[in-house]
C-alpha positions in Angstrom: -0.1 -0.2 -0.1 2.9 2.3 1.0 4.6 1.6 -2.4 1.5 2.2 -4.2 0.8 5.3 -3.0 4.6 6.4 -3.5 4.0 5.2 -7.3 1.1 7.0 -7.7 2.6 10.5 -6.6 5.8 9.8 -8.8 3.2 9.2 -11.7 1.6 12.5 -10.9 5.1 13.8 -10.9 5.8 12.4 -14.4 2.5 13.6 -16.0 3.4 17.2 -14.4 7.0 17.2 -15.7 5.8 17.2 -19.2 3.5 20.0 -18.5 6.2 22.5 -16.9 7.1 24.2 -20.1 8.2 28.0 -18.3 8.5 29.6 -14.8 4.9 30.3 -14.6 4.0 26.4 -14.7 7.0 25.6 -12.7 5.9 28.2 -9.6 2.7 29.0 -10.1 1.1 25.9 -11.9 0.2 28.1 -15.1 -2.6 30.0 -13.2 -4.6 27.2 -14.0 -5.9 25.8 -10.4 -9.6 26.6 -9.7 -10.9 27.9 -6.2 -12.0 24.4 -5.3 -8.8 22.5 -6.2 -6.8 25.0 -4.4 -8.8 25.1 -1.4 -8.4 21.4 -1.4 -4.4 21.9 -2.0 -4.6 24.7 1.0 -6.1 22.0 3.2 -3.3 19.6 2.1 -0.9 21.9 3.1 -2.3 22.5 6.4 -3.1 18.8 7.3 0.5 18.4 7.6 2.3 15.6 9.9 2.0 18.5 13.0 -2.0 18.5 12.5 -2.8 14.4 12.0 0.3 13.2 14.3 1.5 15.7 16.5 -1.7 17.0 17.7 -3.4 14.0 18.4 0.1 12.6 20.2 0.2 15.9 21.9 -3.6 15.4 23.2 -3.0 11.7 24.0 0.0 12.8 26.3 -1.1 16.0 27.4 -4.7 16.4 27.5 -7.3 19.1 25.8 -4.6 21.6 25.7 -3.0 20.2 22.5 -6.7 21.5 20.9 -5.3 24.9 20.8 -3.1 24.0 18.0 -6.4 22.8 15.9 -8.2 26.0 17.0 -5.6 28.4 16.4 -4.4 27.3 13.0 -8.3 27.1 12.2 -8.9 30.9 12.9 -6.0 31.8 11.5 -7.7 31.7 7.9 -10.1 34.4 9.2 -7.1 36.7 8.8 -5.8 35.1 5.5 -9.5 35.6 4.2 -9.7 39.1 5.0 -6.3 40.6 4.9 -3.9 38.4 2.9 -5.5 36.3 0.2 -7.0 39.2 -2.3 -4.4 41.5 -1.9 -1.5 38.9 -2.5 -3.3 37.4 -5.4 -3.4 40.9 -6.8 -0.1 42.3 -6.3 2.6 39.6 -6.5 3.6 37.3 -9.4 5.6 34.3 -7.6 6.5 35.2 -4.3 5.7 37.7 -1.4 8.7 39.5 -2.3 6.9 40.6 -5.3 4.7 42.7 -3.0 7.3 44.3 -0.3 9.9 45.3 -2.9 7.3 47.0 -5.5 7.8 50.4 -4.0 11.4 50.0 -2.2 14.6 49.5 -3.4 14.6 46.0 -4.9 17.8 44.2 -4.5 18.2 44.5 -0.8 14.8 43.5 -0.1 14.4 40.6 -2.2 17.7 39.3 -0.5 16.4 39.6 2.6 13.0 38.2 1.6 15.0 35.5 -0.2 17.0 34.5 3.2 13.9 34.7 5.5 12.0 32.1 3.0 14.9 29.8 3.0 15.0 30.0 6.7 11.5 29.3 7.6 10.6 26.7 4.8 13.6 24.7 6.6 11.8 25.4 10.0 8.6 24.0 8.7 10.0 21.1 6.8 12.3 19.9 9.9 9.2 18.6 11.9 7.8 16.8 8.4 10.5 15.1 7.8 11.1 13.8 11.5 7.0 12.6 11.2 8.2 10.8 8.1 11.1 9.0 9.7 8.9 7.5 12.5 5.9 6.4 10.1 8.7 4.8 7.9 10.2 2.9 11.0 6.8 1.9 12.2 5.9 0.7 9.0 9.2 -1.3 7.8 11.5 -0.9 10.8 14.3 0.4 9.1 15.9 3.1 11.3 14.4 6.5 11.5 17.3 8.0 10.2 17.5 6.1 7.2 13.9 7.2 6.6 14.2 10.8 6.9 17.3 10.3 4.2 14.5 8.4 2.0 12.0 11.4 2.8 14.2 13.9 1.5 15.4 12.4 -1.8 11.5 11.8 -2.7 10.8 15.3 -1.8 13.6 16.6 -4.0 12.3 14.6 -7.0 8.8 16.0 -6.8 9.9 19.4 -6.8 12.7 19.1 -9.1 10.6 17.8 -11.8 7.1 18.1 -11.2 6.9 21.9 -9.8 3.7 23.5 -8.8 1.4 21.2 -10.6 3.0 18.0 -9.2 2.8 19.6 -5.6 -0.8 20.9 -6.1 -2.4 17.5 -7.3 -0.6 15.7 -4.6 -2.0 18.1 -2.1 -5.4 17.6 -3.5 -5.2 13.6 -3.5 -3.7 13.4 -0.4 -6.2 15.9 1.6 -9.1 13.6 0.2 -7.8 10.6 1.3 -6.6 12.0 4.9 -10.1 13.2 5.5 -11.5 9.7 4.4 -9.0 8.2 6.7 -9.5 10.5 9.5 -13.1 10.2 9.5 -12.9 6.2 9.1 -10.6 6.0 12.2 -12.9 8.5 14.3 -15.6 6.3 13.7 -14.1 3.3 14.2 -12.9 4.9 17.5 -16.2 6.3 18.6 -17.5 2.9 18.0 -15.7 1.6 21.3 -17.6 4.2 22.9 -21.2 3.8 22.0 -20.7 6.5 19.1 -21.1 9.1 21.7 -18.4 11.8 22.0 -19.8 12.6 25.2 -19.0 8.8 26.3 -15.3 9.3 25.2 -14.9 12.3 27.1 -16.4 11.2 30.1 -14.6 7.9 29.8 -11.5 10.3 29.7 -12.5 12.3 32.8 -12.7 9.1 34.7 -9.2 7.9 33.6 -7.5 11.4 34.5 -9.5 14.5 35.2 -6.9 16.7 34.3 -7.1 15.6 30.8 -10.0 17.9 30.3 -8.5 20.5 32.3 -6.2 23.5 30.7 -2.4 23.4 31.8 -1.9 19.9 31.0 0.4 21.2 27.6 1.2 24.5 29.0 1.0 25.6 32.5 1.6 29.2 32.2 -1.5 31.2 31.0 0.9 33.4 29.2 2.8 30.6 27.2 -0.6 29.7 26.4 -1.6 33.1 24.9 2.0 33.2 23.0 1.5 29.9 21.4 -2.0 30.7 20.1 -0.7 34.3 18.9 2.0 32.7 16.7 -0.3 30.3 15.5 -3.1 32.8 14.7 -0.9 35.1 12.6 1.8 33.0 11.3 -0.4 31.5 8.8 -0.8 34.5 6.9 3.2 34.9 6.7 4.2 31.4 5.8 5.7 31.1 2.4 4.4 28.3 1.0 0.9 29.3 1.7 1.4 32.6 0.1 2.4 30.9 -2.9 -1.0 29.0 -3.3 -2.7 32.2 -4.0 -0.7 33.0 -7.2 -2.2 29.4 -8.7 -5.3 31.3 -9.4 -6.4 33.3 -12.0 -8.2 35.8 -10.2 -8.7 37.5 -6.6 -12.2 36.0 -6.4 -10.8 32.7 -7.0 -8.5 33.2 -4.2 -10.6 34.5 -1.8 -13.1 31.0 -3.0 -9.7 29.3 -2.1 -9.6 30.4 1.4 -13.4 29.4 2.2 -12.8 25.9 0.5 -9.7 25.3 2.6 -11.3 26.3 6.0 -13.9 24.2 5.4 -12.0 20.8 4.8 -9.4 22.1 7.8 -12.3 22.3 10.0 -14.1 19.1 9.1 -10.4 17.6 9.9 -9.1 19.5 12.9 -12.6 18.9 14.8 -11.7 15.2 14.7 -8.1 15.4 16.8 -9.6 15.4 20.4 -11.4 12.3 19.2 -8.0 10.6 18.1 -6.2 11.8 20.7 -8.2 10.8 23.3 -9.0 7.6 21.9 -5.4 6.5 21.4 -4.7 7.5 25.4 -7.6 5.1 26.4 -7.3 2.3 23.8 -3.9 2.2 23.3 -2.2 3.4 26.2 0.2 6.2 27.0 3.1 4.0 27.6 2.6 2.2 24.8 2.4 5.1 22.6 5.7 6.7 24.2 7.5 3.5 23.9 6.7 3.4 20.2 7.9 7.3 19.6 9.0 9.6 22.7 7.4 12.5 21.0 4.1 10.9 20.8 4.0 11.1 17.0 2.7 7.6 16.7 -0.5 8.1 18.5 -3.0 8.0 15.4 -1.3 5.0 13.4 -1.1 2.9 16.8 -4.9 3.6 17.5 -5.6 2.8 14.0 -3.9 -0.9 14.3 -6.1 -1.1 17.6 -9.7 -0.2 16.2 -9.0 -2.3 13.0 -8.3 -5.5 15.0 -5.6 -5.1 17.3 -1.6 -5.6 16.5 -1.1 -9.0 14.2 -4.6 -9.1 12.9 -5.4 -8.4 9.3 -7.5 -5.5 9.8 -5.5 -3.7 12.1 -2.3 -4.4 10.1 -4.2 -3.1 7.1 -5.8 -0.1 8.6 -2.4 1.2 10.3 -0.8 0.8 7.0 -3.5 2.4 5.2 -3.3 5.8 7.4 0.6 5.7 7.7 0.9 5.7 3.7 -1.6 8.6 3.7 0.5 10.3 6.5 3.8 9.7 4.7 2.0 11.1 1.5 1.1 14.3 3.8 4.8 14.6 4.9 5.7 14.5 1.1 3.2 17.0 -0.2 4.0 19.7 2.4 7.6 19.5 2.2 7.5 19.6 -1.5 5.4 22.9 -1.2 8.0 24.2 1.5 11.1 23.2 -1.0 9.3 25.0 -4.0 8.9 28.0 -1.8 12.7 27.9 -0.7 13.7 27.4 -4.5 11.4 30.0 -5.7 13.1 32.4 -3.4 16.3 31.8 -4.3 16.2 31.1 -8.2 13.5 34.2 -8.6 14.0 36.4 -6.0 17.8 36.4 -5.6 19.2 34.8 -8.5 17.3 36.3 -11.3 16.2 39.7 -9.6 19.6 40.4 -8.2 22.1 38.5 -9.4 20.9 38.9 -13.3 19.5 42.2 -12.7 15.9 41.1 -13.9 17.2 39.8 -17.0 14.7 36.5 -17.3 16.3 33.1 -18.7 13.5 30.6 -18.2 15.9 27.7 -18.6 18.5 29.1 -16.4 16.0 30.0 -13.7 14.7 26.4 -13.6 17.7 25.0 -13.4 18.7 27.0 -10.4 15.6 26.6 -9.1 16.1 22.6 -9.4 19.5 23.1 -7.8 18.4 25.0 -4.9 15.7 22.3 -4.4 18.4 19.7 -4.1 20.4 21.9 -1.9 17.5 22.6 0.7 16.6 18.7 0.4 20.2 18.2 2.0 20.1 20.6 4.6 16.4 19.8 5.7 17.8 16.1 6.3 20.8 16.9 8.3 18.6 19.4 10.5 15.8 16.7 11.2 18.4 14.1 11.7 19.7 16.3 14.9 15.9 16.7 16.1 14.1 13.8 15.4 13.0 13.0 18.9 10.7 16.4 19.3 7.1 16.7 19.0 6.4 17.7 15.5 3.4 19.5 16.3 5.6 22.0 18.9 8.6 22.6 16.2 5.5 23.6 13.8 4.4 26.2 16.2 7.8 27.4 16.4 7.8 27.7 12.8 4.5 29.7 12.7 5.6 32.3 15.4 9.1 32.9 13.9 7.1 33.6 10.2 5.0 36.1 12.1 7.7 37.8 13.3 9.8 38.0 10.4 7.4 38.2 7.9 4.2 39.4 8.8 4.8 43.0 9.9 6.8 43.8 6.2 4.0 42.2 4.6 1.2 44.4 6.4 3.2 47.4 6.1 4.1 47.0 2.5 0.1 47.0 1.6 -1.4 49.6 4.2 1.4 51.8 5.5 2.8 54.5 3.2 5.6 55.0 5.2 7.3 52.0 5.0 11.2 52.3 4.0 13.8 50.0 2.3 15.7 50.2 5.5 12.7 49.4 7.6 11.2 46.2 5.6 15.0 44.8 5.9 15.4 45.4 10.1 11.9 44.5 10.2 12.6 41.0 8.0 16.1 40.1 9.1 16.0 41.7 12.8 12.5 39.8 13.5 14.1 36.7 12.5 16.8 36.9 14.7 14.8 38.2 17.4 12.4 35.1 17.3 15.0 32.4 16.8 17.3 34.0 19.9 13.9 33.9 21.9 13.4 30.3 21.2 16.9 29.3 21.9 16.9 31.1 25.2 13.4 29.7 26.6 13.1 26.9 28.5 12.5 24.2 25.7 15.9 24.4 24.4 18.0 26.6 27.4 16.1 24.4 30.7 17.1 25.8 33.6 19.4 28.3 32.4 16.7 29.8 30.2 16.9 33.6 29.7 13.5 33.8 28.4 10.3 32.4 30.2 8.1 31.4 27.6 8.7 28.3 25.3 6.6 30.2 22.5 7.9 33.5 21.5 5.1 34.9 19.5 3.6 37.2 22.7 6.7 39.0 22.6 8.7 38.6 19.3 5.8 39.5 17.1 4.7 42.9 18.7 8.9 43.4 18.6 8.7 42.4 14.8 6.0 45.4 14.0 7.8 47.8 16.4 11.3 47.4 14.9 9.9 47.7 11.1 7.6 51.0 12.4 10.9 52.4 14.0 13.4 51.7 11.4 11.2 53.2 8.8 10.4 56.4 10.9 14.2 56.8 11.5 15.0 56.6 7.8 11.7 58.1 6.4 14.4 60.5 4.1 15.1 57.7 2.2 13.6 57.3 -1.3 10.0 56.3 -0.9 7.6 56.4 -3.9 4.2 57.6 -2.7 2.9 57.1 -6.1 4.1 53.5 -6.2 2.2 53.1 -2.5 -1.0 54.5 -4.0 -0.7 52.1 -7.0 0.1 48.9 -5.0 -2.9 50.3 -2.5 -5.6 50.4 -5.7 -3.9 47.3 -7.2 -4.1 45.4 -4.1 -8.1 46.1 -3.8 -9.2 46.1 -7.2 -6.9 43.7 -8.9 -6.3 46.5 -11.7 -2.9 45.3 -13.2 -2.5 42.1 -11.7 -1.3 39.2 -14.2 
């Protein structure tokens, strides 16, 4: 089953490769994706290893606190819908750097944006690679480190040859399969509780009342708020999510994409407490922890149990089915991230900075594919170093860092005429440094020697990101800053006049 799904995705990549004729095909799927298709693909980007494996494991280990990830990620799309989607589609071409560089000095801004995109994409890729490692280890019994390498190689193949067309269709197929698999798992789990979620929750309360109370995962209320803020605003700043809005032809389809995406994401995220509590009650916390310290195998082990138990045909079949889907989930998400990273380097840095805007499609595609190869190698190394950490936690950090480094500049570019080139660069690079520094100084990494009290930096880092962007712009307001171009981008972002 596993090999069959991989063969299917490789077949899609081969089909897509024959349709990649130019940079628009490679980066934006020729702008030929419909609103429904793009909504499914956006849901596919979101129903990642963190959403399926990580959150279920967190709820199984720590209780209802883990549901904060599901709620925050879902609500985050309200920000995307009302603030970002239409403006991004109307003002950009391939990357978010198109927007922020439009009325500023192009070369330094694009260079900073490319660096940010590479780093944020890598940070988000790491937990996906870790999840792939534990899944293949569960299915085939091979070391997780070998499995991570296999994942990196497959991801690189998908991006190098299929581009956005392959990534989009793999996301669509895996989103449908994952929804079907998750609902089947939830129904089989509820069958042990008379198909009544209340009975499941009452059983959980009898097992341990603390599971239904806040504080199981995050005891500090400020840390809980910080995590929620990071997830809420990080979505609107993730490079691979922003790229999705360039695959449709109009702003109306971009908004439609978000609404369809929210529908499918909501249908999925509401299941995570059922899966997490079901795994804790039916499989057992100790069994899950023995299989994977981060709790990332809670859902596959639950599938094995409700399918008939370990060793039974039904149990092994259902576990293999969900594990294979989860692996395709990982592959699809990391492919989107690798594509965002490669486009940032090849388009924003190589073509726009090094080549001075002189586009050569063959050269651009070659650089994109070479970058995807390099990103794949780096992500493999980093995933090997962090493979025992819960994937939902690592993903949450990537969201907070994206919200700190990218969101302030993106918002100011669209809605504040006094933004300067220096302000944008200071905001992006400074925000990146601040967010990463707070993570490294926090208790999750520094332990008892922590200089920063919160495990999740968003509550502090995101306001700091906006503040340093604002202050740096005010202090350098005498820089050349075309007010006419600001007015142009303001009209274009809302009306679509001039959009490609």
